NULUM-675562 format. One line per field, with one value per atom (N, C-alpha, C): chain; atom name; x, y, z. Coordinates in pm, 1 decimal. Each point is the difference from the previous one (the first is absolute). Layout:
// NULUM-675562
chain: (A_...)
name: (CA_...)
east: (X_...)
north: (Y_...)
up: (Z_...)
// end
This chain:
// NULUM-675562
chain: (A_A_A_A_A_A_A_A_A_A_A_A_A_A_A_A_A_A_A_A_A_A_A_A_A_A_A_A_A_A_A_A_A_A_A_A_A_A_A_A_A_A_A_A_A_A_A_A_A_A_A_A_A_A_A_A_A_A_A_A_A_A_A_A_A_A_A_A_A_A_A_A_A_A_A_A_A_A_A_A_A_A_A_A_A_A_A_A_A_A_A_A_A_A_A_A_A_A_A_A_A_A_A_A_A_A_A_A_A_A_A_A_A_A_A_A_A_A_A_A_A_A_A_A_A_A_A_A_A_A_A_A_A_A_A_A_A_A_A_A_A_A_A_A_A_A_A_A_A_A_A_A_A_A_A_A_A_A_A_A_A_A_A_A_A_A_A_A_A_A_A_A_A_A_A_A_A_A_A_A_A_A_A_A_A_A_A_A_A_A_A_A_A_A_A_A_A_A_A_A_A_A_A_A_A_A_A_A_A_A_A_A_A_A_A_A_A_A_A_A_A_A_A_A_A_A_A_A_A_A_A_A_A_A_A_A_A_A_A_A_A_A_A_A_A_A_A_A_A_A_A_A_A_A_A_A_A_A_A_A_A_A_A_A_A_A_A_A_A_A_A_A_A_A_A_A_A_A_A_A_A_A_A_A_A_A_A_A_A_A_A_A_A_A_A_A_A_A_A_A_A_A_A_A_A_A_A_A_A_A_A_A_A_A_A_A_A_A_A_A_A_A_A_A_A_A_A_A_A_A_A_A_A_A_A_A_A_A_A_A_A_A_A_A_A_A_A_A_A_A_A_A_A_A_A_A_A_A_A_A_A_A_A_A_A_A_A_A_A_A_A_A_A_A_A_A_A_A_A_A_A_A_A_A_A_A_A_A_A_A_A_A_A_A_A_A_A_A_A_A_A_A_A_A_A_A_A_A_A_A_A_A_A_A_A_A_A_A_A_A_A_A_A_A_A_A_A_A_A_A_A_A_A_A_A_A_A_A_A_A_A_A_A_A_A_A_A_A_A_A_A_A_A_A_A_A_A_A_A_A_A_A_A_A_A_A_A_A_A_A_A_A_A_A_A_A_A_A_A_A_A_A_A_A_A_A_A_A_A_A_A_A_A_A_A_A_A_A_A_A_A_A_A_A_A_A_A_A_A_A_A_A_A_A_A_A_A_A_A_A_A_A_A_A_A_A_A_A_A_A_A_A_A_A_A_A_A_A_A_A_A_A_A_A_A_A_A_A_A_A_A_A_A_A_A_A_A_A_A_A_A_A_A_A_A_A_A_A_A_A_A_A_A_A_A_A_A_A_A_A_A_A_A_A_A_A_A_A_A_A_A_A_A_A_A_A_A_A_A_A_A_A_A_A_A_A_A_A_A_A_A_A_A_A_A_A_A_A_A_A_A_A_A_A_A_A_A_A_A_A_A_A_A_A_A_A_A_A_A_A_A_A_A_A_A_A_A_A_A_A_A_A_A_A_A_A_A_A_A_A_A_A_A_A_A_A_A_A_A_A_A_A_A_A_A_A_A_A_A_A_A_A_A_A_A_A_A_A_A_A_A_A_A_A_A_A_A_A_A_A_A_A_A_A_A_A_A_A_A_A_A_A_A_A_A_A_A_A_A_A_A_A_A_A_A_A_A_A_A_A_A_A_A_A_A_A_A_A_A_A_A_A_A_A_A_A_A_A_A_A_A_A_A_A_A_A_A_A_A_A_A_A_A_A_A_A_A_A_A_A_A_A_A_A_A_A_A)
name: (N_CA_C_N_CA_C_N_CA_C_N_CA_C_N_CA_C_N_CA_C_N_CA_C_N_CA_C_N_CA_C_N_CA_C_N_CA_C_N_CA_C_N_CA_C_N_CA_C_N_CA_C_N_CA_C_N_CA_C_N_CA_C_N_CA_C_N_CA_C_N_CA_C_N_CA_C_N_CA_C_N_CA_C_N_CA_C_N_CA_C_N_CA_C_N_CA_C_N_CA_C_N_CA_C_N_CA_C_N_CA_C_N_CA_C_N_CA_C_N_CA_C_N_CA_C_N_CA_C_N_CA_C_N_CA_C_N_CA_C_N_CA_C_N_CA_C_N_CA_C_N_CA_C_N_CA_C_N_CA_C_N_CA_C_N_CA_C_N_CA_C_N_CA_C_N_CA_C_N_CA_C_N_CA_C_N_CA_C_N_CA_C_N_CA_C_N_CA_C_N_CA_C_N_CA_C_N_CA_C_N_CA_C_N_CA_C_N_CA_C_N_CA_C_N_CA_C_N_CA_C_N_CA_C_N_CA_C_N_CA_C_N_CA_C_N_CA_C_N_CA_C_N_CA_C_N_CA_C_N_CA_C_N_CA_C_N_CA_C_N_CA_C_N_CA_C_N_CA_C_N_CA_C_N_CA_C_N_CA_C_N_CA_C_N_CA_C_N_CA_C_N_CA_C_N_CA_C_N_CA_C_N_CA_C_N_CA_C_N_CA_C_N_CA_C_N_CA_C_N_CA_C_N_CA_C_N_CA_C_N_CA_C_N_CA_C_N_CA_C_N_CA_C_N_CA_C_N_CA_C_N_CA_C_N_CA_C_N_CA_C_N_CA_C_N_CA_C_N_CA_C_N_CA_C_N_CA_C_N_CA_C_N_CA_C_N_CA_C_N_CA_C_N_CA_C_N_CA_C_N_CA_C_N_CA_C_N_CA_C_N_CA_C_N_CA_C_N_CA_C_N_CA_C_N_CA_C_N_CA_C_N_CA_C_N_CA_C_N_CA_C_N_CA_C_N_CA_C_N_CA_C_N_CA_C_N_CA_C_N_CA_C_N_CA_C_N_CA_C_N_CA_C_N_CA_C_N_CA_C_N_CA_C_N_CA_C_N_CA_C_N_CA_C_N_CA_C_N_CA_C_N_CA_C_N_CA_C_N_CA_C_N_CA_C_N_CA_C_N_CA_C_N_CA_C_N_CA_C_N_CA_C_N_CA_C_N_CA_C_N_CA_C_N_CA_C_N_CA_C_N_CA_C_N_CA_C_N_CA_C_N_CA_C_N_CA_C_N_CA_C_N_CA_C_N_CA_C_N_CA_C_N_CA_C_N_CA_C_N_CA_C_N_CA_C_N_CA_C_N_CA_C_N_CA_C_N_CA_C_N_CA_C_N_CA_C_N_CA_C_N_CA_C_N_CA_C_N_CA_C_N_CA_C_N_CA_C_N_CA_C_N_CA_C_N_CA_C_N_CA_C_N_CA_C_N_CA_C_N_CA_C_N_CA_C_N_CA_C_N_CA_C_N_CA_C_N_CA_C_N_CA_C_N_CA_C_N_CA_C_N_CA_C_N_CA_C_N_CA_C_N_CA_C_N_CA_C_N_CA_C_N_CA_C_N_CA_C_N_CA_C_N_CA_C_N_CA_C_N_CA_C_N_CA_C_N_CA_C_N_CA_C_N_CA_C_N_CA_C_N_CA_C_N_CA_C_N_CA_C_N_CA_C_N_CA_C_N_CA_C_N_CA_C_N_CA_C_N_CA_C_N_CA_C_N_CA_C_N_CA_C_N_CA_C_N_CA_C_N_CA_C_N_CA_C_N_CA_C_N_CA_C_N_CA_C_N_CA_C_N_CA_C_N_CA_C_N_CA_C_N_CA_C_N_CA_C_N_CA_C_N_CA_C_N_CA_C_N_CA_C_N_CA_C_N_CA_C_N_CA_C_N_CA_C_N_CA_C_N_CA_C_N_CA_C_N_CA_C_N_CA_C_N_CA_C_N_CA_C_N_CA_C_N_CA_C)
east: (-3172.8_-48.2_97.9_-54.3_85.3_46.6_121.2_51.8_-83.3_-3.9_-78.6_58.1_-87.8_43.6_59.3_94.3_58.0_-106.0_20.9_-96.7_-17.9_102.9_-5.7_76.6_-47.6_71.1_147.9_39.6_140.4_87.5_-65.3_75.5_37.4_-57.7_31.9_120.5_113.7_120.4_-23.8_-77.9_-24.9_-82.1_-101.3_-80.5_82.9_86.6_80.8_93.9_55.5_88.7_-74.0_-127.0_-74.8_-79.9_-4.3_-86.2_83.2_23.1_77.2_-64.5_-131.7_-68.1_29.1_-3.2_27.6_146.4_88.3_141.3_21.9_-64.8_13.5_-56.2_-112.6_-60.0_92.7_60.9_91.8_121.3_50.8_115.8_-33.0_-123.1_-40.9_-12.7_-56.4_-16.7_135.0_96.2_130.2_85.0_-21.0_82.4_-59.5_21.2_-62.2_98.4_123.0_96.0_36.6_50.9_34.7_105.5_88.1_101.8_-61.5_-100.1_-66.7_-76.3_-64.9_-71.9_96.3_115.9_98.1_53.7_26.3_48.2_-103.6_-127.2_-104.6_-4.9_11.5_0.2_120.4_118.2_121.7_-10.7_-53.9_-12.8_-92.9_-107.2_-94.2_64.6_76.9_63.8_107.5_85.2_109.1_-49.6_-125.8_-55.2_-50.4_17.5_-39.9_70.9_-71.2_62.9_118.1_101.2_119.8_-26.8_19.7_-21.3_127.3_-8.6_119.1_111.0_-35.4_101.9_74.2_-75.0_63.7_83.8_-46.3_76.7_132.5_-4.6_122.8_93.8_-56.1_82.5_64.9_-73.1_56.9_118.0_-8.9_111.5_120.4_-24.6_110.1_67.5_-79.8_53.2_45.4_-47.7_36.5_-64.4_-111.6_-67.2_-148.7_-84.4_-144.7_-52.7_57.0_-45.5_31.7_120.7_37.5_-83.5_-32.4_-85.7_-138.5_-55.0_-131.7_5.2_110.4_14.9_13.6_63.3_19.5_-131.4_-81.1_-125.4_-100.5_24.0_-88.1_42.7_99.2_47.1_-112.3_-31.3_-110.1_20.1_124.2_26.9_3.2_-22.3_-0.3_-136.1_-101.2_-133.8_-48.7_-93.4_-43.2_-54.8_-76.6_-59.0_106.8_106.0_108.4_73.6_29.3_71.1_-83.5_-130.1_-87.1_-3.3_-8.2_-2.5_129.4_114.2_128.0_6.9_-47.5_2.4_-88.0_-114.4_-89.7_65.3_63.7_67.0_107.8_81.2_106.8_-55.9_-109.1_-61.0_-53.8_-65.2_-48.3_118.0_109.6_118.8_58.0_-0.7_51.3_-86.6_-132.4_-88.4_19.9_17.9_22.2_132.3_98.1_129.7_-12.4_-84.7_-17.8_-56.7_-84.0_-64.6_83.1_73.7_70.7_150.5_54.5_145.1_68.0_-75.2_55.7_22.7_118.0_29.6_-68.1_-132.6_-74.1_36.0_18.5_40.4_129.7_97.0_127.1_-16.3_-98.4_-26.2_-77.2_-92.9_-89.1_59.1_79.6_47.7_79.0_98.4_71.6_-91.2_-97.1_-91.2_-87.5_-52.4_-82.5_80.3_123.7_83.9_29.3_28.4_25.9_-119.2_-120.5_-120.6_-20.2_22.2_-16.7_98.4_123.5_101.3_-37.1_-46.5_-35.5_-113.0_-91.8_-113.1_22.4_124.8_28.3_-6.7_19.5_12.5_-26.6_-57.7_-20.2_-139.8_-18.2_-130.0_-107.3_38.8_-99.9_-58.4_70.6_-46.7_-5.0_50.3_4.6_-96.3_-112.4_-96.1_53.4_104.6_56.2_126.1_26.1_124.4_10.4_-106.4_6.0_20.6_-63.0_19.0_142.2_58.3_137.6_96.9_-37.7_86.8_11.6_-94.0_4.4_95.2_51.2_87.5_144.2_77.4_142.6_80.2_-48.1_66.9_21.9_121.3_26.3_-80.1_-37.9_-71.3_77.1_131.1_83.3_-7.4_-2.3_-7.4_-132.7_-109.9_-131.6_-6.0_51.1_-2.0_76.6_121.4_82.8_-54.1_-50.3_-57.1_-122.8_-83.6_-117.9_40.4_101.0_45.1_50.9_79.7_51.0_-113.3_-98.1_-111.8_-82.7_-28.1_-77.1_76.6_129.5_81.6_-1.4_16.9_2.5_-130.4_-112.7_-130.0_-21.0_33.1_-17.9_94.7_121.8_93.4_-52.7_-56.5_-55.8_-117.0_-88.7_-113.2_48.3_101.3_52.5_63.7_71.4_61.9_-105.3_-104.7_-106.7_-66.4_-27.0_-62.0_89.8_130.6_93.6_3.7_-14.6_2.9_-117.9_-110.7_-118.8_-12.2_100.8_-1.2_97.0_-52.7_81.5_105.0_123.7_106.1_75.7_-28.4_67.7_102.6_39.4_95.0_130.7_40.7_124.6_-13.3_-124.2_-23.3_-42.5_-7.2_-56.0_73.4_131.2_78.0_55.1_-11.2_63.4_-57.8_-127.5_-62.0_6.7_58.2_8.7_93.0_111.0_91.1_-65.2_-64.1_-73.8_-108.5_-66.1_-103.0_59.2_118.0_64.3_32.2_46.4_33.7_-124.4_-107.6_-124.2_-57.8_6.1_-50.7_81.3_132.4_84.9_-28.1_-24.1_-34.1_-130.8_-102.2_-129.1_13.1_75.6_17.2_71.7_106.5_77.3_-81.7_-68.7_-76.5_-118.1_-70.5_-113.4_44.5_116.1_51.5_41.8_68.6_44.4_-117.1_-96.1_-112.9_-109.8_9.7_-104.1_-134.3_1.6_-123.4_10.8_-92.0_-2.1_-31.6_-89.1_-36.4_118.5_82.1_118.8_95.4_13.0_83.7_-50.8_-132.1_-59.0_27.4_-20.2_23.8_145.6_93.1_142.0_30.6_-57.7_23.8_-53.2_-122.6_-60.4_73.2_33.4_70.8_140.1_68.0_134.8_1.3_-92.9_-5.5_-42.8_-94.9_-43.2_115.7_80.0_115.3_99.0_25.3_94.3_-50.5_-129.2_-55.5_-2.0_-45.2_-7.8_139.8_94.8_136.1_59.2_-25.4_49.8_-65.6_-130.4_-70.2_52.0_30.2_53.7_139.4_75.7_136.7_12.9_-90.3_12.3_-109.0_-115.1_-112.8_-65.6_43.6_-53.3_-47.9_-128.0_-55.3_57.5_23.1_59.2_138.8_79.2_133.3_-8.5_-103.0_-15.8_-28.4_-66.1_-33.3_122.2_79.4_103.3_141.0_16.3_130.9_81.0_-63.9_76.1_75.6_-48.2_66.9_95.3_126.0_94.9_-46.4_14.2_-40.9_67.3_129.4_60.7_-71.2_-59.3_-73.3_-126.4_-69.0_-116.5_40.5_108.2_45.6_42.6_65.8_40.0_-122.5_-101.5_-123.2_-68.0_2.9_-60.7_72.3_131.9_79.5_-22.4_-2.6_-21.1_-137.7_-101.9_-133.6_-6.9_66.3_1.2_74.3_112.3_77.6_-82.7_-68.7_-83.7_-110.2_-61.3_-107.1_52.8_114.9_58.0_36.0_52.5_35.2_-125.6_-105.1_-122.6_-70.7_25.0_-68.0_91.7_121.5_93.3_-32.4_-5.8_-16.7_-136.4_-100.3_-133.2_-99.0_-58.0_-93.2_-139.9_-46.9_-136.9_-13.0_97.3_-17.4_56.6_91.3_71.1_-84.1_-106.8_-76.8_-143.3_-15.9_-134.1_-54.8_-27.5_-50.2_-146.9_-44.2_-140.2_-49.4_-130.8_-59.0_13.7)
north: (4365.4_-100.0_-6.3_12.5_-0.7_-140.5_-15.3_-133.4_-67.6_-132.2_-76.7_16.4_6.5_14.1_-130.0_3.1_-122.6_-88.2_-131.1_-93.1_22.9_44.2_26.4_128.8_85.1_126.9_-17.1_-110.4_-16.0_-29.6_-32.9_-21.4_132.0_108.9_131.6_55.8_24.7_47.1_128.1_93.6_126.6_-22.1_-86.3_-29.5_-72.7_-90.9_-77.3_90.9_101.3_92.8_84.1_28.8_89.5_-73.3_-133.8_-74.4_-92.5_30.8_-87.9_-136.7_-6.7_-127.7_-98.0_50.3_-88.5_-42.9_92.2_-38.6_-108.8_7.7_-102.7_-133.2_5.6_-122.6_-68.4_80.4_-56.7_-61.2_66.4_-52.2_-132.1_-10.4_-123.8_-115.0_28.3_-102.9_-46.5_95.8_-34.8_-83.2_15.2_-71.3_-137.8_-93.3_-131.7_-105.8_37.1_-97.4_-103.7_47.2_-92.1_-100.5_42.1_-92.6_-119.0_25.0_-110.3_-89.5_63.1_-78.7_-89.7_54.6_-78.5_-115.9_24.9_-107.0_-111.0_37.0_-101.4_-84.2_65.6_-73.3_-92.7_52.3_-80.6_-119.7_22.6_-109.6_-108.9_41.4_-99.3_-83.1_66.7_-72.7_-94.2_51.7_-83.9_-108.4_9.4_-102.8_-122.1_-1.4_-116.4_-125.0_-108.9_-121.4_-46.0_-53.3_-47.5_-139.1_-14.5_-127.6_-82.5_-123.5_-87.0_54.0_61.8_54.6_114.1_88.6_112.1_-49.0_-102.8_-54.0_-58.9_-73.3_-56.7_110.4_103.4_111.6_72.8_13.2_65.9_-76.3_-134.0_-80.2_8.7_-2.0_4.5_136.7_106.4_135.5_54.2_-61.6_48.2_131.4_34.5_127.7_-15.5_0.7_-7.3_116.6_119.1_115.6_-16.7_-47.1_-21.1_-112.4_-100.9_-107.5_52.3_89.7_58.7_83.4_74.0_77.9_-90.0_-116.4_-91.6_-61.8_-47.1_-65.6_100.1_130.3_101.7_43.9_-66.5_35.9_-14.8_105.7_-10.6_-112.0_-24.6_-102.9_-140.3_-13.4_-132.2_-37.1_82.6_-35.7_-119.9_-74.0_-125.5_21.1_107.1_22.3_22.0_73.9_25.3_-130.0_-79.6_-125.8_-95.6_-7.4_-87.4_45.5_131.7_51.1_-34.5_15.7_-34.6_-148.9_-81.1_-145.3_-40.0_64.0_-31.2_37.1_116.7_42.4_-100.6_-41.5_-95.3_-139.0_-37.8_-129.5_-1.9_108.7_10.0_-2.9_66.9_-2.9_-139.1_-76.5_-137.1_-87.0_17.3_-76.4_39.1_131.0_45.2_-51.5_-16.6_-50.6_-141.6_-80.7_-137.8_-5.0_98.8_-0.8_68.6_104.0_80.4_-18.2_-48.1_-10.5_130.2_107.3_129.8_0.9_39.2_-3.9_113.6_-6.0_109.2_23.7_-102.7_29.4_79.2_-36.3_72.3_142.2_22.1_133.8_85.9_-63.5_74.9_25.9_-94.5_11.1_127.5_39.8_125.7_122.2_2.1_114.1_7.9_-114.3_-1.4_42.1_-48.2_36.9_149.7_55.6_143.8_82.4_-41.1_72.0_-12.0_-119.6_-19.7_80.7_9.1_78.4_147.3_50.9_142.2_35.1_-93.4_24.6_-56.8_-16.4_-60.2_99.5_130.3_93.6_141.8_80.7_141.0_45.8_130.0_50.2_-6.6_-4.1_-6.2_-137.5_-103.6_-136.3_-85.9_47.6_-77.5_60.7_-63.7_57.7_10.4_-74.9_4.0_85.4_81.9_75.6_96.9_76.8_97.9_-66.9_-115.7_-71.1_-52.7_-40.1_-49.7_109.3_127.0_109.7_15.3_-59.8_10.1_-102.2_-92.9_-104.4_47.4_-56.2_32.0_-87.5_-11.3_-78.4_92.0_11.9_90.7_-38.3_102.4_-24.0_-95.2_19.1_-79.6_-148.2_-31.7_-140.3_-61.3_72.8_-50.4_-20.2_96.9_-7.0_-121.7_-20.4_-109.4_-136.6_-9.1_-127.2_-34.9_98.1_-25.6_-36.7_70.4_-30.2_-142.0_-44.2_-136.9_-101.5_31.3_-92.4_-11.8_112.9_-2.8_-76.2_25.5_-71.2_-150.0_-38.5_-141.7_-69.9_65.1_-61.4_-16.3_103.9_-8.8_-102.4_-8.5_-101.0_-140.2_-21.7_-130.9_-34.3_97.5_-24.1_-31.2_72.8_-24.5_-137.2_-41.2_-132.3_-110.3_13.9_-100.0_-5.5_119.2_2.5_-64.4_22.7_-59.2_-152.0_-51.1_-145.0_-67.8_73.3_-57.8_37.1_72.3_38.0_-89.4_-80.0_-94.7_72.5_-49.9_54.6_114.1_33.7_112.7_-43.6_-123.7_-46.5_76.4_38.1_74.8_147.0_47.2_141.8_23.8_-106.8_13.4_104.3_5.3_96.2_113.4_-12.5_97.8_139.3_14.3_132.2_63.0_-67.9_59.1_121.5_-8.4_115.1_117.7_-19.7_112.0_54.6_-87.5_47.1_93.8_-34.9_86.6_136.0_2.6_126.4_84.8_-61.2_74.1_52.2_-79.7_43.4_117.7_-7.3_110.1_125.9_-14.0_116.0_63.2_-81.6_52.3_70.3_-58.8_58.9_133.8_6.4_123.7_111.0_-30.6_102.4_47.8_-92.8_39.1_88.8_-29.4_80.9_138.3_7.0_129.2_84.9_-62.2_74.0_25.2_-60.6_9.4_-46.6_-99.7_-48.3_-149.2_-75.7_-143.7_-29.4_79.4_-23.3_19.6_99.0_22.2_-118.3_-53.0_-118.3_-119.8_-19.8_-110.1_18.1_122.0_26.4_-26.6_40.8_-23.2_-149.4_-76.6_-144.4_-66.6_34.5_-61.6_39.8_127.8_44.9_-59.3_-4.2_-55.7_-146.9_-76.8_-142.0_-23.1_80.2_-12.9_29.1_101.5_31.7_-115.8_-60.2_-112.9_-116.5_-33.3_-114.1_27.3_119.7_32.2_3.9_60.6_4.8_-139.8_-85.1_-136.6_-79.5_23.0_-70.8_42.2_128.1_47.9_-54.3_-21.0_-46.7_-149.5_-76.0_-145.6_-69.9_64.7_-63.7_-108.1_-20.2_-103.9_66.1_-12.6_67.1_-54.9_-130.0_-58.1_56.1_13.0_57.6_148.0_67.2_142.8_23.5_-96.9_15.3_-19.6_-100.3_-36.3_-12.2_6.1_-36.9_108.0_107.3_88.8_107.4_40.7_104.7_-63.7_40.4_-58.3_22.5_-102.7_9.9_115.6_29.2_113.7_133.0_17.3_124.5_7.6_-111.7_-3.9_29.1_-62.3_20.8_145.0_59.2_140.5_89.9_-29.4_78.0_-12.9_-121.1_-21.3_79.4_-4.7_73.8_150.3_48.6_143.8_42.9_-82.7_33.8_7.0_-93.1_0.5_121.8_34.0_116.7_127.4_13.4_118.6_8.4_-114.2_-0.6_40.0_-53.6_35.1_147.6_52.9_142.2_87.1_-40.2_80.4_-0.9_-101.9_-8.7_33.9_40.2_28.5_132.2_-1.7_122.5_63.4_-74.9_57.9_-88.4_56.0_-80.2_3.1_121.0_11.9_41.2_72.3_53.0_-85.0_-91.2_-70.9_-104.4_-49.2_-106.3_42.9_124.3_54.5_-46.2_-130.9_-56.5_32.0_7.7_25.3_-107.1_-19.8_-95.1_53.9)
up: (-582.7_96.7_117.5_119.0_118.7_28.6_55.3_31.9_106.1_-5.8_97.1_139.4_97.3_138.9_49.1_92.2_55.0_63.3_-5.0_57.0_149.6_67.5_143.0_26.1_92.3_24.9_30.1_66.6_34.5_-121.5_-115.9_-122.7_-67.5_46.7_-53.1_76.4_-64.6_71.6_78.5_-58.3_70.5_126.9_-10.7_118.7_105.1_-46.0_93.9_78.5_-65.6_68.9_102.6_-27.5_88.5_107.1_-5.0_91.9_87.5_124.4_89.9_19.6_0.0_21.6_-114.5_-123.3_-115.0_-1.1_39.6_5.5_103.3_112.2_103.4_-48.0_-76.3_-51.1_-100.9_-88.6_-98.3_68.9_101.2_72.6_67.2_53.7_65.5_-99.2_-118.1_-102.0_-52.2_-13.3_-57.1_94.2_131.2_96.8_26.7_-95.9_10.8_46.7_29.2_48.4_-104.7_-114.8_-108.3_43.8_90.0_47.5_70.2_84.5_70.0_-97.1_-99.8_-100.6_-75.7_-39.5_-74.9_83.5_126.7_86.6_12.0_4.8_8.7_-127.0_-115.3_-127.2_-6.9_35.1_-5.1_94.1_119.4_95.5_-53.1_-68.9_-53.7_-110.1_-87.5_-110.0_51.8_91.1_50.1_94.7_42.0_88.6_-76.6_-132.5_-79.2_52.1_19.5_53.9_-85.7_65.9_-68.9_-55.9_-131.2_-65.6_-3.2_-48.9_-3.2_-89.0_-113.0_-89.5_68.2_65.1_69.0_117.3_68.9_112.5_-48.4_-111.7_-55.8_-47.4_-66.0_-47.0_116.3_110.8_116.9_56.4_-0.9_50.3_-92.7_-130.9_-96.1_-2.7_9.9_-9.1_135.3_107.6_132.2_36.8_-67.4_25.9_-28.3_103.2_-22.5_-83.7_19.6_-76.8_-148.0_-31.1_-139.3_-62.0_80.3_-49.2_-33.4_82.6_-28.8_-127.5_-19.2_-122.3_-121.7_18.4_-112.1_-45.2_94.1_-38.2_-56.4_21.1_-56.3_-139.3_-58.9_-133.3_-102.2_-76.5_-97.2_-100.9_-41.9_-101.2_57.4_130.3_62.4_58.7_-25.0_46.6_-81.4_55.2_-60.9_-140.7_-19.9_-132.0_-105.8_35.1_-95.3_-32.4_101.7_-22.2_-84.6_27.3_-78.1_-146.1_-21.4_-136.8_-73.6_66.9_-62.5_-29.8_93.2_-21.0_-117.9_-13.3_-112.0_-133.3_-5.2_-123.0_-39.8_97.2_-30.5_-32.8_63.7_-30.4_-142.8_-39.4_-138.2_-96.7_38.5_-83.8_-13.8_109.4_-5.0_-90.7_6.3_-87.6_-145.9_-24.1_-137.2_-54.7_87.6_-44.5_-52.5_61.2_-45.2_-142.1_-33.3_-131.0_-107.5_39.1_-100.0_1.3_111.4_11.0_37.0_10.1_40.4_151.1_46.3_145.0_75.6_13.4_62.2_146.5_83.7_138.5_8.1_-83.7_0.4_-52.0_-87.1_-51.4_100.6_70.4_88.6_137.8_50.7_138.3_26.7_-84.1_28.5_-1.3_-92.8_-6.1_124.4_45.0_120.6_122.4_9.2_114.2_-0.8_-117.7_-7.8_44.9_-42.9_42.7_150.7_53.3_143.9_81.4_-46.2_69.9_0.9_-113.2_-8.7_95.8_21.4_88.9_140.3_38.5_129.8_115.1_-27.2_110.8_-47.4_85.0_-30.8_35.9_31.1_44.6_-106.9_-127.9_-104.8_-21.0_44.5_-26.3_125.0_110.5_123.2_101.4_27.4_94.6_141.5_32.3_134.9_6.8_-102.5_-3.3_118.1_24.5_107.8_135.0_19.5_125.9_11.8_-113.2_3.9_41.1_-24.6_38.6_151.0_73.4_145.7_61.6_-80.6_52.5_1.9_91.5_9.2_-95.3_-123.5_-104.0_-119.1_-50.7_-112.9_-123.6_-78.1_-124.9_-90.7_-5.1_-89.9_34.4_127.9_42.2_-42.9_23.7_-39.4_-151.2_-74.3_-145.8_-51.1_50.1_-49.8_43.4_123.3_45.2_-83.1_-24.9_-82.7_-142.3_-53.5_-135.3_-13.4_96.4_-2.8_13.7_84.1_18.7_-128.0_-63.7_-124.8_-107.6_-9.0_-99.0_26.9_125.5_33.4_-31.8_32.6_-27.5_-150.5_-77.6_-144.8_-61.9_53.3_-50.8_26.6_119.9_32.6_-91.7_-22.9_-89.1_-141.5_-45.6_-133.0_-12.8_102.9_-2.4_-4.8_77.8_-0.4_-136.9_-58.3_-132.6_-103.6_10.1_-96.1_10.9_119.9_18.5_-69.1_-14.2_-63.5_-147.3_-51.6_-140.6_-76.4_-88.9_-74.3_-82.8_7.2_-82.6_61.0_127.0_62.6_102.9_-0.4_100.7_-8.0_-121.2_-14.9_34.0_11.5_28.3_143.9_77.9_134.4_82.4_-10.2_76.6_-85.6_-133.1_-87.5_9.5_43.1_5.3_139.4_97.3_133.6_2.7_-72.9_-5.0_-72.0_-117.6_-59.0_91.9_75.3_92.7_104.4_50.9_98.7_-60.4_-124.6_-64.2_-23.5_-46.8_-23.9_131.1_105.0_130.8_53.3_-13.9_45.9_-79.1_-130.0_-83.1_46.7_22.6_45.4_133.7_92.5_132.3_-8.1_-79.4_-10.7_-65.6_-109.1_-71.3_83.3_65.3_83.8_115.1_57.2_110.8_-47.7_-113.1_-51.6_-47.2_-67.8_-55.6_102.0_119.1_101.7_-55.0_-87.5_-62.3_-25.8_55.7_-24.9_-145.7_-59.7_-139.4_-93.1_27.9_-83.3_14.2_120.5_19.6_-77.4_0.5_-76.5_-148.6_-48.9_-142.1_-37.4_86.4_-28.2_-4.1_92.4_2.1_-126.2_-38.1_-117.9_-127.6_-13.2_-119.9_-6.8_114.7_1.7_-38.1_57.5_-31.4_-144.7_-48.6_-139.0_-95.3_31.8_-85.0_-4.0_116.3_5.5_-84.7_14.5_-73.1_-150.3_-39.9_-143.1_-61.7_71.4_-52.7_-11.6_99.0_-6.5_-110.6_-20.3_-106.5_-137.1_-15.5_-127.5_-26.0_107.7_-18.0_-14.7_62.8_-0.7_-80.5_-11.3_-67.6_82.3_121.7_88.2_128.3_28.8_117.1_129.4_6.5_120.6_24.7_-106.7_14.1_33.5_-50.7_29.5_147.3_64.4_141.4_88.2_-29.7_96.7_-55.4_-132.9_-51.1_-68.3_-47.3_-86.3_76.4_115.7_78.1_100.2_3.5_96.4_143.3_80.5_139.9_73.8_-23.3_70.3_-24.2_-119.1_-25.2_86.2_12.9_88.2_144.8_43.5_137.1_21.4_-99.8_10.8_9.8_-81.1_7.9_134.4_56.0_131.7_107.7_-1.5_98.9_-14.6_-123.8_-22.6_50.8_-24.7_48.4_151.1_67.3_146.7_52.1_-63.3_43.8_-16.2_-113.1_-22.7_105.0_31.8_100.1_137.0_37.8_129.7_5.5_-109.2_-2.9_8.3_-70.3_-1.3_134.8_81.6_130.5_116.3_-26.8_109.0_66.2_132.0_77.0_-11.7_-47.3_-13.6_72.3_102.2_79.7_-60.6_-40.2_-44.6_-145.8_-52.7_-133.8_-109.5_30.6_-104.0_-72.1_62.7_-61.7_-24.6_-40.8_-20.2_-133.5_-10.6_-124.9_-14.9_-122.8_-29.5_-95.9_-0.2_-95.5_-141.5)
// end
């Protein structure tokens, strides 16, 4: 059986080589001015009206471009924040019935996931546009990371205030949260994968809680009391150092995260 003929003569390499008219047609179709198309897309996206949050961020950061990059953080969109708030609210209600410190258990894990999905071409729809700004990748990454951490810490604190019996734990899980967030950020940056960062955060936090529960027999103590604070702080510093090293001197290739 003979092979099927090309759908169009210009799709046949031999015909294309022998036919000047088809070569000219292909050249005309290929020259579509992708640069102009990209500039038009970028202009449309960056022309989004500035909201009050972005205006405030611009004043605090001293950079309208960095403020636009901040409000485009995937982990800070309204749907993500609402989902995190619902999870912590359910945890606070469950704490009243069971006595288990669910907000303190959930907050570090949620923050780690949010940090891992804070930046990168695999999870950030505005990543390519951010590359056009005169702002280093590292600055955008760290500003977004701090913002995600702050929002999750605030949500966790509010949930703890409404969870009976957690007054002593209200601040005890903030240091573990910082360590888990730094771990997620470092692993996601090194692995170039947001999912790997999320997995590292969840596994790391689960190991800490299970090990603390085995050693103390008290879940509340496992969350905030069994691991010395200096170890958490050391882990946080190490995670930040690894992230800075992984992003040093790389404008486009260092943060090639994937879903």
